[in-house]
N, CA and C atoms as a LAMMPS dump frame, in Angstrom:
ITEM: TIMESTEP
0
ITEM: NUMBER OF ATOMS
360
ITEM: BOX BOUNDS ff ff ff
-5.0000000000000000e+02 5.0000000000000000e+02
-5.0000000000000000e+02 5.0000000000000000e+02
-5.0000000000000000e+02 5.0000000000000000e+02
ITEM: ATOMS id mol type element x y z
1 1 1 N -218.588 18.268 -180.279
2 1 2 C -218.323 19.441 -179.937
3 1 3 C -216.954 19.789 -179.537
4 2 1 N -215.699 20.508 -179.771
5 2 2 C -214.701 20.35 -179.207
6 2 3 C -214.5 21.023 -177.922
7 3 1 N -215.168 21.659 -177.512
8 3 2 C -215.131 22.54 -176.139
9 3 3 C -215.847 21.605 -175.219
10 4 1 N -215.479 21.412 -174.007
11 4 2 C -216.258 20.65 -173.014
12 4 3 C -217.292 21.742 -172.6
13 5 1 N -218.547 21.04 -172.129
14 5 2 C -219.475 21.743 -171.762
15 5 3 C -220.248 21.213 -170.729
16 6 1 N -220.508 22.037 -169.52
17 6 2 C -221 21.15 -168.323
18 6 3 C -222.431 21.851 -168.548
19 7 1 N -223.015 20.729 -168.006
20 7 2 C -224.598 20.686 -168.277
21 7 3 C -225.034 20.708 -166.913
22 8 1 N -225.856 21.942 -166.843
23 8 2 C -226.585 22.588 -165.517
24 8 3 C -227.72 21.651 -165.248
25 9 1 N -228.287 21.877 -163.947
26 9 2 C -229.355 21.286 -163.503
27 9 3 C -230.186 21.571 -164.452
28 10 1 N -230.647 22.556 -165.062
29 10 2 C -231.622 22.976 -165.433
30 10 3 C -231.527 22.206 -167.026
31 11 1 N -230.578 22.416 -167.505
32 11 2 C -230.228 21.802 -168.953
33 11 3 C -230.619 20.725 -168.795
34 12 1 N -230.094 19.633 -167.984
35 12 2 C -230.52 18.29 -167.854
36 12 3 C -232.236 18.098 -167.716
37 13 1 N -232.718 18.876 -167.255
38 13 2 C -234.376 18.882 -167.053
39 13 3 C -235.016 19.276 -168.486
40 14 1 N -234.17 20.139 -169.159
41 14 2 C -234.951 20.317 -170.679
42 14 3 C -234.738 19.088 -171.326
43 15 1 N -233.559 18.647 -171.267
44 15 2 C -232.792 17.691 -172.295
45 15 3 C -234.084 16.269 -171.77
46 16 1 N -234.554 16.144 -170.754
47 16 2 C -235.17 14.88 -170.316
48 16 3 C -236.519 15.202 -170.858
49 17 1 N -236.804 16.31 -170.922
50 17 2 C -238.116 16.749 -171.392
51 17 3 C -238.117 16.293 -172.993
52 18 1 N -237.067 16.957 -173.715
53 18 2 C -237.061 16.44 -175.071
54 18 3 C -237.1 15.101 -175.317
55 19 1 N -236.803 14.421 -174.662
56 19 2 C -236.306 12.793 -174.808
57 19 3 C -237.841 12.328 -174.764
58 20 1 N -238.949 12.9 -174.249
59 20 2 C -240.137 12.437 -174.032
60 20 3 C -240.985 12.65 -175.552
61 21 1 N -240.532 13.546 -176.417
62 21 2 C -241.345 13.909 -177.652
63 21 3 C -241.008 12.92 -178.597
64 22 1 N -242.088 12.043 -178.961
65 22 2 C -242.023 11.031 -179.913
66 22 3 C -241.421 11.552 -181.066
67 23 1 N -240.848 10.642 -182.059
68 23 2 C -240.392 10.948 -183.523
69 23 3 C -241.57 10.958 -184.232
70 24 1 N -241.665 12.285 -184.986
71 24 2 C -242.71 12.456 -185.941
72 24 3 C -243.694 13.787 -185.316
73 25 1 N -243.411 14.14 -183.921
74 25 2 C -243.997 14.898 -183.561
75 25 3 C -243.06 16.387 -183.09
76 26 1 N -243.404 17.378 -182.67
77 26 2 C -242.454 18.521 -182.177
78 26 3 C -243.365 19.264 -181.038
79 27 1 N -242.664 19.803 -180.327
80 27 2 C -243.328 20.953 -179.58
81 27 3 C -242.773 22.375 -179.668
82 28 1 N -243.211 23.435 -178.768
83 28 2 C -243.04 24.492 -179
84 28 3 C -242.288 24.799 -177.704
85 29 1 N -241.388 26.321 -177.812
86 29 2 C -240.576 26.336 -176.947
87 29 3 C -241.287 27.148 -175.553
88 30 1 N -242.8 27.521 -175.784
89 30 2 C -243.578 28.001 -174.917
90 30 3 C -244.046 26.666 -174.24
91 31 1 N -244.327 25.712 -174.865
92 31 2 C -245.133 24.094 -174.435
93 31 3 C -243.853 23.739 -173.343
94 32 1 N -242.808 23.557 -173.914
95 32 2 C -241.971 23.117 -173.168
96 32 3 C -241.655 23.899 -172.041
97 33 1 N -241.356 25.156 -172.27
98 33 2 C -241.236 26.077 -170.82
99 33 3 C -242.594 26.038 -169.851
100 34 1 N -243.594 25.661 -170.127
101 34 2 C -244.539 25.468 -169.296
102 34 3 C -244.402 24.497 -168.48
103 35 1 N -244.114 23.271 -169.228
104 35 2 C -243.693 21.926 -168.748
105 35 3 C -243.123 21.807 -167.687
106 36 1 N -241.967 22.924 -167.874
107 36 2 C -240.701 22.832 -166.807
108 36 3 C -241.127 24.383 -165.808
109 37 1 N -241.996 24.875 -166.026
110 37 2 C -242.174 25.812 -165.065
111 37 3 C -241.097 26.9 -165.287
112 38 1 N -240.803 27.216 -166.513
113 38 2 C -239.708 28.252 -166.847
114 38 3 C -240.215 29.339 -167.898
115 39 1 N -239.195 29.971 -168.806
116 39 2 C -239.528 30.659 -169.81
117 39 3 C -239.258 30.146 -170.827
118 40 1 N -239.835 30.565 -172.03
119 40 2 C -239.24 30.135 -173.594
120 40 3 C -237.87 30.425 -173.611
121 41 1 N -237.424 31.563 -173.338
122 41 2 C -235.939 32.146 -173.582
123 41 3 C -234.823 31.502 -172.878
124 42 1 N -235.309 30.622 -171.68
125 42 2 C -234.628 29.566 -170.629
126 42 3 C -234.438 28.39 -171.626
127 43 1 N -235.605 27.877 -172.097
128 43 2 C -235.597 26.846 -172.651
129 43 3 C -234.729 26.935 -174.036
130 44 1 N -234.805 28.141 -174.835
131 44 2 C -234.171 28.414 -175.878
132 44 3 C -232.401 28.17 -175.394
133 45 1 N -232.347 29.071 -174.37
134 45 2 C -230.904 29.016 -173.923
135 45 3 C -230.191 27.461 -173.767
136 46 1 N -230.784 26.569 -173.18
137 46 2 C -230.427 25.279 -172.859
138 46 3 C -230.332 24.525 -174.09
139 47 1 N -231.532 24.841 -175.133
140 47 2 C -231.268 24.056 -176.256
141 47 3 C -230.262 24.799 -177.489
142 48 1 N -229.796 26.138 -177.348
143 48 2 C -228.54 26.67 -177.954
144 48 3 C -227.4 25.705 -177.439
145 49 1 N -227.19 25.506 -176.507
146 49 2 C -225.879 24.852 -176.13
147 49 3 C -225.938 23.209 -176.175
148 50 1 N -226.923 22.693 -176.21
149 50 2 C -227.205 21.101 -176.467
150 50 3 C -225.927 20.378 -176.723
151 51 1 N -225.141 19.876 -175.802
152 51 2 C -224.259 19.123 -176.592
153 51 3 C -224.27 17.774 -177.081
154 52 1 N -225.455 17.414 -176.925
155 52 2 C -225.938 15.983 -177.168
156 52 3 C -226.528 15.948 -178.729
157 53 1 N -226.63 16.865 -179.24
158 53 2 C -227.681 16.822 -180.767
159 53 3 C -227.316 15.994 -181.799
160 54 1 N -227.918 15.425 -182.573
161 54 2 C -229.527 15.435 -182.305
162 54 3 C -229.714 14.226 -181.512
163 55 1 N -229.153 13.261 -180.821
164 55 2 C -229.505 12.51 -180.16
165 55 3 C -230.439 12.752 -178.957
166 56 1 N -230.055 14.042 -178.431
167 56 2 C -231.255 14.765 -177.573
168 56 3 C -232.112 15.595 -178.602
169 57 1 N -233.151 15.285 -179.02
170 57 2 C -233.941 15.894 -179.919
171 57 3 C -234.237 17.368 -180.028
172 58 1 N -233.576 18.259 -179.855
173 58 2 C -233.612 19.646 -179.38
174 58 3 C -234.183 20.149 -181.137
175 59 1 N -234.253 19.558 -182.014
176 59 2 C -234.418 19.671 -183.278
177 59 3 C -236.221 19.838 -183.199
178 60 1 N -236.782 19.023 -182.432
179 60 2 C -238.131 19.147 -182.227
180 60 3 C -238.81 20.395 -181.383
181 61 1 N -238.301 20.882 -181.055
182 61 2 C -238.892 21.955 -180.78
183 61 3 C -238.95 23.344 -181.496
184 62 1 N -239.989 23.837 -181.941
185 62 2 C -240.222 25.105 -183.091
186 62 3 C -240.75 26.176 -181.909
187 63 1 N -240.736 27.478 -182.828
188 63 2 C -241.296 28.826 -182.349
189 63 3 C -242.924 28.542 -182.29
190 64 1 N -243.804 29.021 -181.188
191 64 2 C -245.153 28.722 -181.165
192 64 3 C -245.79 29.588 -182.36
193 65 1 N -245.579 29.954 -182.919
194 65 2 C -245.925 30.737 -184.186
195 65 3 C -245.931 29.534 -185.488
196 66 1 N -245.492 28.379 -185.144
197 66 2 C -245.252 27.461 -186.331
198 66 3 C -243.682 27.5 -186.893
199 67 1 N -243.076 28.478 -187.121
200 67 2 C -242.03 28.612 -187.517
201 67 3 C -240.673 27.685 -186.977
202 68 1 N -240.04 27.471 -187.964
203 68 2 C -238.992 26.261 -187.504
204 68 3 C -238.009 26.569 -186.56
205 69 1 N -237.66 27.994 -186.685
206 69 2 C -236.888 28.588 -185.47
207 69 3 C -235.288 28.142 -185.721
208 70 1 N -234.77 28.264 -184.806
209 70 2 C -233.038 28.063 -185.179
210 70 3 C -232.8 26.582 -184.522
211 71 1 N -231.421 26.083 -184.799
212 71 2 C -231.002 25.024 -184.604
213 71 3 C -229.463 25.372 -184.149
214 72 1 N -228.992 24.822 -182.708
215 72 2 C -227.716 24.854 -182.343
216 72 3 C -227.244 26.212 -182.233
217 73 1 N -228.211 27.03 -181.879
218 73 2 C -227.722 28.419 -181.753
219 73 3 C -227.933 29.321 -183.134
220 74 1 N -228.223 28.933 -184.049
221 74 2 C -228.317 29.76 -185.254
222 74 3 C -229.764 29.91 -185.383
223 75 1 N -230.351 30.971 -186.111
224 75 2 C -231.426 31.332 -186.246
225 75 3 C -231.583 31.516 -187.842
226 76 1 N -232.441 31.812 -188.379
227 76 2 C -232.711 31.93 -189.788
228 76 3 C -231.579 32.445 -190.903
229 77 1 N -231.091 33.523 -190.459
230 77 2 C -230.086 34.177 -191.02
231 77 3 C -228.782 33.956 -190.67
232 78 1 N -228.276 32.768 -189.803
233 78 2 C -227.105 32.491 -189.768
234 78 3 C -226.181 32.678 -190.789
235 79 1 N -224.798 33.002 -190.786
236 79 2 C -224.136 32.967 -191.839
237 79 3 C -223.864 31.836 -193.077
238 80 1 N -224.188 30.711 -192.388
239 80 2 C -224.181 29.797 -193.217
240 80 3 C -225.264 29.022 -193.506
241 81 1 N -226.356 29.362 -192.7
242 81 2 C -227.698 28.513 -192.708
243 81 3 C -228.082 27.206 -192.634
244 82 1 N -226.641 26.394 -192.324
245 82 2 C -226.304 25.115 -192.489
246 82 3 C -227.314 24.617 -190.984
247 83 1 N -227.215 25.725 -189.983
248 83 2 C -227.881 24.536 -188.992
249 83 3 C -229.428 24.462 -189.207
250 84 1 N -229.887 25.436 -189.749
251 84 2 C -231.392 25.733 -189.7
252 84 3 C -231.565 24.386 -191.146
253 85 1 N -230.871 24.18 -191.957
254 85 2 C -230.944 23.462 -193.026
255 85 3 C -230.97 22.151 -192.381
256 86 1 N -229.95 21.96 -191.304
257 86 2 C -229.842 20.731 -190.823
258 86 3 C -230.923 20.266 -189.835
259 87 1 N -231.733 21.227 -189.302
260 87 2 C -232.978 21.055 -188.632
261 87 3 C -233.923 20.669 -189.219
262 88 1 N -234.192 21.047 -190.158
263 88 2 C -235.314 20.685 -191.481
264 88 3 C -235.266 19.685 -191.755
265 89 1 N -234.228 19.324 -192.418
266 89 2 C -233.809 17.777 -192.825
267 89 3 C -233.706 16.744 -191.582
268 90 1 N -233.56 17.155 -190.569
269 90 2 C -233.885 15.912 -189.617
270 90 3 C -235.176 15.826 -189.297
271 91 1 N -236.088 17.008 -189.296
272 91 2 C -237.642 16.828 -189.066
273 91 3 C -238.039 16.085 -190.193
274 92 1 N -237.721 16.547 -191.218
275 92 2 C -238.259 15.898 -192.663
276 92 3 C -238.153 14.098 -192.417
277 93 1 N -236.812 14.046 -192.279
278 93 2 C -236.748 12.545 -192.293
279 93 3 C -237.686 11.811 -190.755
280 94 1 N -238.537 12.549 -190.182
281 94 2 C -239.309 12.098 -189.003
282 94 3 C -240.625 12.596 -189.529
283 95 1 N -240.743 12.902 -190.82
284 95 2 C -242.188 13.285 -191.28
285 95 3 C -242.69 14.652 -190.762
286 96 1 N -241.946 15.405 -190.318
287 96 2 C -242.198 16.493 -190.196
288 96 3 C -241.947 17.684 -190.919
289 97 1 N -242.934 18.189 -191.639
290 97 2 C -242.758 19.011 -192.799
291 97 3 C -243.029 20.641 -192.749
292 98 1 N -242.416 21.36 -193.502
293 98 2 C -242.473 22.836 -193.262
294 98 3 C -242.261 23.477 -194.822
295 99 1 N -243.193 24.607 -194.899
296 99 2 C -243.613 25.34 -195.998
297 99 3 C -242.238 25.831 -196.704
298 100 1 N -242.508 26.654 -197.818
299 100 2 C -241.201 27.398 -198.139
300 100 3 C -240.984 28.492 -197.356
301 101 1 N -241.638 28.83 -196.451
302 101 2 C -241.322 30.052 -195.504
303 101 3 C -240.528 29.527 -194.087
304 102 1 N -240.87 28.373 -193.862
305 102 2 C -240.296 27.599 -192.769
306 102 3 C -241.449 27.49 -191.795
307 103 1 N -242.761 27.214 -191.843
308 103 2 C -243.933 27.177 -191.027
309 103 3 C -244.256 25.775 -191.298
310 104 1 N -244.714 25.178 -190.004
311 104 2 C -245.115 23.83 -190.056
312 104 3 C -246.388 23.768 -190.67
313 105 1 N -246.483 22.785 -191.581
314 105 2 C -247.745 22.33 -192.532
315 105 3 C -248.865 21.858 -191.509
316 106 1 N -248.676 20.577 -190.879
317 106 2 C -249.703 20.049 -189.949
318 106 3 C -249.339 20.048 -188.799
319 107 1 N -250.251 21.321 -188.084
320 107 2 C -250.103 21.432 -186.898
321 107 3 C -250.575 20.278 -185.826
322 108 1 N -251.28 19.389 -186.321
323 108 2 C -251.541 17.888 -185.465
324 108 3 C -250.175 17.403 -184.999
325 109 1 N -249.238 17.83 -185.633
326 109 2 C -248.061 17.339 -184.938
327 109 3 C -247.555 17.689 -183.872
328 110 1 N -248.173 18.843 -183.57
329 110 2 C -247.675 19.648 -182.243
330 110 3 C -247.908 18.524 -181.277
331 111 1 N -247.147 18.417 -179.944
332 111 2 C -246.901 17.777 -178.975
333 111 3 C -246.889 18.549 -177.75
334 112 1 N -247.779 18.146 -176.568
335 112 2 C -247.272 18.844 -175.53
336 112 3 C -247.647 17.955 -173.996
337 113 1 N -247.798 16.625 -174.384
338 113 2 C -248.019 15.752 -173.326
339 113 3 C -246.608 15.256 -172.328
340 114 1 N -246.088 16.334 -172.119
341 114 2 C -244.755 16.172 -171.052
342 114 3 C -245.692 15.522 -169.561
343 115 1 N -244.624 14.574 -169.434
344 115 2 C -244.803 13.645 -168.003
345 115 3 C -243.907 14.842 -166.86
346 116 1 N -244.651 15.887 -166.561
347 116 2 C -243.899 16.617 -165.868
348 116 3 C -243.338 16.166 -164.286
349 117 1 N -243.897 14.921 -163.929
350 117 2 C -243.449 14.261 -162.849
351 117 3 C -242.007 13.791 -163.114
352 118 1 N -241.854 13.219 -164.274
353 118 2 C -240.315 13.064 -164.4
354 118 3 C -239.635 14.168 -164.719
355 119 1 N -239.863 15.177 -164.457
356 119 2 C -238.85 16.535 -164.881
357 119 3 C -238.658 17.279 -163.6
358 120 1 N -238.899 16.836 -162.348
359 120 2 C -238.933 17.634 -160.96
360 120 3 C -237.424 17.241 -160.557
């Protein structure tokens, strides 16, 4: 990231929660926001500017519909499509697969077992 980004206290909490998600599992914006006591849009805002991706695994967060969603601020119809392609590749490497329409194939990979005490 060429531009220095100041991480807020809220973003630190979101990124700490993301680090709890095991490889090969995913969560939703709604589940993550519930664990944080915030909103899915606020979570999406924090993920959109994650300067530590993919080390802080924001790619492990998808829409509650099971749709893969965006990555690094780009949604499905981004001009390059590169970011969503990157997200799908990262998840594929972890064994999380999506159908040709971008929907999660195995819903048993959804995870929401956040340790909320560590997020305060």
